[in-house]
C-alpha positions in Angstrom: 190.7 115.1 34.6 190.4 115.1 31.2 193.8 114.5 29.3 195.0 115.4 26.0 196.2 112.5 24.0 199.8 112.4 22.5 199.2 111.8 18.8 202.0 110.4 16.4 204.7 112.9 16.0 204.2 113.3 12.3 200.9 114.8 12.1 198.6 116.5 14.3 195.6 114.3 13.3 194.8 111.0 14.8 195.8 108.2 13.5 193.6 105.4 13.7 195.0 101.6 14.3 194.2 99.3 11.9 191.6 96.6 12.7 194.3 93.7 13.5 195.9 95.6 16.4 192.5 96.3 17.7 191.7 92.8 18.0 195.1 92.4 18.6 194.1 94.2 22.1 191.0 92.5 22.4 192.6 89.1 22.3 195.0 90.5 25.2 192.0 91.6 27.3 190.2 88.3 26.8 192.5 86.9 29.4 191.6 89.1 31.9 188.1 89.0 30.7 188.7 85.7 31.7 189.9 85.9 34.9 186.6 88.2 36.0 184.5 85.8 34.4 186.0 83.0 36.8 185.5 85.2 39.9 182.3 86.1 39.1 181.2 82.3 38.7 183.4 81.6 42.4 181.3 84.4 43.6 178.0 82.9 42.7 178.6 79.0 44.1 179.9 81.3 47.3 176.4 82.9 47.5 174.5 79.7 46.5 176.2 77.8 49.1 175.5 80.5 51.9 171.9 81.0 50.8 170.7 77.3 50.1 173.3 75.5 51.9 175.8 72.7 50.4 173.9 70.0 49.2 170.7 71.6 48.1 173.3 74.3 46.0 174.7 71.3 44.4 171.5 70.2 42.7 170.0 73.4 42.1 168.6 73.7 38.9 168.5 77.4 37.5 164.9 78.9 36.2 165.0 81.7 33.6 164.7 84.1 35.7 167.9 83.3 37.6 169.7 82.4 34.2 168.9 85.8 32.8 169.8 87.2 36.3 173.3 85.6 36.4 174.2 86.6 32.6 173.1 90.1 33.5 175.5 90.2 36.2 178.3 88.7 34.3 177.9 91.0 31.2 177.6 93.7 33.8 181.1 92.3 35.5 182.6 92.3 32.3 181.9 95.9 31.1 182.8 97.1 34.4 186.2 96.3 33.4 186.0 98.3 30.2 184.0 101.2 31.6 186.5 101.8 34.3 189.6 101.9 32.2 188.5 103.7 29.6 187.1 106.4 32.4 190.6 106.8 34.3 192.9 106.8 31.6 191.1 105.8 28.1 193.2 102.2 27.8 192.6 98.9 29.0 195.6 96.7 29.3 195.4 95.4 26.0 195.2 98.8 24.7 198.3 99.8 26.6 200.4 97.1 25.2 198.9 98.1 21.8 200.0 101.7 22.0 196.0 102.5 21.3 193.8 104.7 23.1 190.4 105.7 23.2 189.6 109.5 22.9 186.3 111.2 22.3 186.2 113.4 18.9 188.0 116.6 21.1 190.8 114.3 22.4 189.6 114.0 25.7 188.9 110.9 27.8 185.2 109.6 26.7 182.5 110.6 29.3 180.1 108.1 31.1 177.7 108.5 28.7 180.0 107.6 25.9 181.6 104.9 27.4 178.3 103.0 28.4 177.0 103.4 24.8 180.3 102.4 23.7 179.8 99.0 25.5 176.0 98.4 24.7 176.9 99.1 20.9 180.0 97.2 20.8 178.2 94.2 22.3 176.0 94.0 19.1 178.9 94.6 16.9 180.5 91.7 18.3 177.0 89.9 18.5 176.6 90.4 14.5 179.7 88.5 13.8 181.7 91.2 14.0 180.1 93.4 11.3 180.3 96.8 13.0 183.9 96.3 13.4 184.2 95.7 9.9 182.2 98.8 9.4 185.0 100.8 9.3 186.3 99.9 5.4 182.7 101.0 4.7 182.6 104.1 6.1 184.8 107.2 4.7 185.3 108.2 8.3 186.9 104.6 9.1 184.1 104.3 12.0 183.2 101.2 13.7 179.5 101.0 15.1 180.7 102.0 18.5 182.8 104.7 17.3 179.8 106.8 15.5 176.9 105.9 18.3 179.2 107.0 21.0 181.3 109.9 19.0 184.3 108.4 20.0 187.5 106.8 18.2 190.7 104.8 19.0 194.0 106.2 18.5 197.6 105.2 18.2 199.9 106.7 20.4 202.8 107.9 19.3 206.0 105.9 19.8 208.4 106.2 22.8 
């Protein structure tokens, strides 16, 4: 199942993409994330209507527990998109467009543990105003927080 990654022709050493390219792929993926969030919202509304009825669902007030569960479900839904894409082929749709790929340090597809760890740490990296992404400019290996925590890297694919 693990596939070797095609690297740039000029060298056998993987070439890391710039931060602008990574963010561009995230912007591309944000359109899909928006669709996932909207679908999740529709699902929540349908569940409320089925369980509570139309009138009660219209005036339902979320308590802290239901808010937490709803937000956790949204987080899992969005995270599942990244997990499934990375496990299947190492790329999301945005990463395919910008010709970048996620791999482990040995050049293989990341393991389930690496994907989950990367998603969790990337969430914190984003939450701290993107500091975890800009961290790559402070380390000699040019690794972000999620790269270091999960022993993965993002590499450029060769041009066709």
